[in-house]
C-alpha positions in Angstrom: -162.3 -11.5 -153.4 -159.2 -13.3 -154.5 -157.8 -13.0 -151.0 -160.9 -14.5 -149.5 -160.7 -17.5 -151.9 -157.0 -18.0 -151.0 -157.7 -17.9 -147.3 -160.7 -20.2 -147.7 -158.7 -22.8 -149.7 -155.9 -22.7 -147.2 -158.3 -23.2 -144.3 -160.0 -26.1 -146.1 -156.7 -27.8 -146.7 -155.5 -27.2 -143.1 -158.8 -28.6 -141.7 -158.6 -31.7 -143.8 -155.0 -32.2 -142.8 -155.9 -32.0 -139.2 -158.7 -34.5 -139.7 -156.3 -36.9 -141.4 -153.7 -36.5 -138.6 -156.3 -37.3 -136.0 -157.3 -40.5 -137.8 -153.7 -41.6 -138.3 -154.0 -44.7 -136.1 -156.7 -46.1 -138.4 -155.7 -46.5 -142.0 -159.2 -46.6 -143.4 -160.2 -43.4 -141.6 -156.9 -41.8 -142.6 -157.4 -42.6 -146.3 -161.0 -41.5 -146.3 -160.0 -38.2 -144.8 -157.2 -37.9 -147.3 -159.6 -38.7 -150.2 -162.1 -36.0 -148.9 -159.2 -33.5 -148.8 -158.2 -34.5 -152.4 -161.7 -34.2 -153.6 -162.1 -30.8 -152.0 -158.8 -29.7 -153.6 -159.7 -30.9 -157.1 -163.2 -29.5 -156.6 -161.8 -26.0 -155.9 -159.8 -26.1 -159.1 -162.7 -27.5 -161.1 -164.9 -24.6 -159.9 -162.2 -22.2 -161.3 -162.1 -24.1 -164.5 -165.9 -24.0 -164.9 -166.0 -20.3 -164.1 -167.9 -20.8 -160.9 -165.2 -19.1 -159.0 -162.6 -16.6 -160.0 -159.1 -18.0 -161.1 -156.8 -17.7 -158.1 -153.2 -18.9 -158.9 -152.3 -19.1 -155.2 -155.4 -21.1 -154.2 -154.9 -23.4 -157.2 -151.3 -24.0 -156.2 -152.2 -24.8 -152.6 -154.8 -27.3 -153.8 -152.3 -29.0 -156.1 -149.8 -29.2 -153.3 -152.3 -30.9 -151.1 -153.0 -33.4 -153.8 -149.3 -34.0 -154.3 -148.9 -34.7 -150.6 -151.8 -37.1 -150.8 -150.3 -39.0 -153.8 -147.0 -39.3 -152.0 -148.6 -40.9 -148.9 -151.4 -42.8 -150.7 -149.8 -46.3 -150.9 -149.0 -46.2 -147.2 -152.7 -45.9 -146.3 -153.5 -49.3 -147.7 -151.7 -51.8 -145.4 -152.6 -55.5 -145.3 -155.5 -56.0 -143.0 -157.3 -52.7 -144.0 -159.3 -54.3 -146.8 -162.7 -54.0 -145.1 -164.5 -51.9 -142.7 -165.9 -48.4 -142.3 -167.8 -48.6 -145.6 -164.5 -48.5 -147.5 -164.6 -48.0 -151.3 -161.2 -49.6 -151.7 -161.4 -52.5 -154.1 -159.7 -55.8 -153.3 -157.7 -55.3 -156.5 -155.5 -52.9 -154.5 -154.0 -55.7 -152.4 -154.0 -58.1 -155.3 -152.1 -55.7 -157.5 -150.2 -53.4 -155.1 -147.5 -52.7 -157.7 -150.1 -51.4 -160.1 -151.8 -49.3 -157.4 -148.4 -47.8 -156.4 -147.8 -47.0 -160.1 -151.2 -45.1 -160.3 -150.3 -43.1 -157.2 -146.9 -42.3 -158.7 -148.7 -41.0 -161.8 -150.7 -38.6 -159.7 -147.6 -37.6 -157.8 -145.8 -36.9 -161.0 -148.7 -34.9 -162.5 -149.0 -32.8 -159.4 -145.3 -32.3 -159.1 -145.2 -31.1 -162.7 -147.9 -28.6 -161.9 -146.1 -27.4 -158.8 -142.9 -26.9 -160.8 -144.7 -24.8 -163.4 -147.6 -23.1 -161.5 -150.5 -22.0 -163.6 -150.5 -18.3 -164.3 -153.7 -18.4 -166.3 -157.0 -20.2 -166.4 -156.1 -22.0 -169.6 -152.9 -23.3 -168.0 -154.9 -24.5 -164.9 -157.4 -26.2 -167.1 -154.6 -28.2 -168.8 -153.2 -29.1 -165.4 -156.6 -30.2 -164.2 -157.0 -32.4 -167.2 -153.7 -34.2 -166.6 -154.2 -34.5 -162.8 -157.9 -35.5 -163.1 -156.9 -38.2 -165.6 -154.6 -39.8 -162.9 -157.5 -39.7 -160.4 -159.9 -41.4 -162.9 -157.3 -44.0 -163.9 -156.9 -45.1 -160.3 -160.6 -44.9 -159.5 -161.5 -46.9 -162.6 -159.3 -49.8 -161.5 -159.1 -49.6 -157.7 -162.3 -48.2 -156.3 -165.6 -49.9 -155.6 -168.3 -47.8 -157.2 -171.1 -47.2 -154.7 -174.6 -46.5 -156.0 
């Protein structure tokens, strides 16, 4: 069962990476693909934390690594001129306060890097990591995302 979850998580991360790569000439499509990948990654960890799926240290680490890669590249997916289009949820505040936005991405990068450096070996450790990483996601979404109804 654990092996299946690990393979499924790896396949999901790979598929999302391929989608992001194919959209690389369009920053809005690229960032939307990256956000979907990040959402899937945090979702896989959240399911473990809620007891909906079995704790799998390898799958959790793969998901955190995917989120780390996203955080590293995040600021580059918001160039001038990509403020509108494709039903983007990116708030204008990103371009008005790029330094603050980069700081939020760095917080996610740091939180995921910390989790990679000390991988969770138990569900309790993973829950603690999820809280820290999730807080960085929320912090950015609160300030820099248009909330759609």
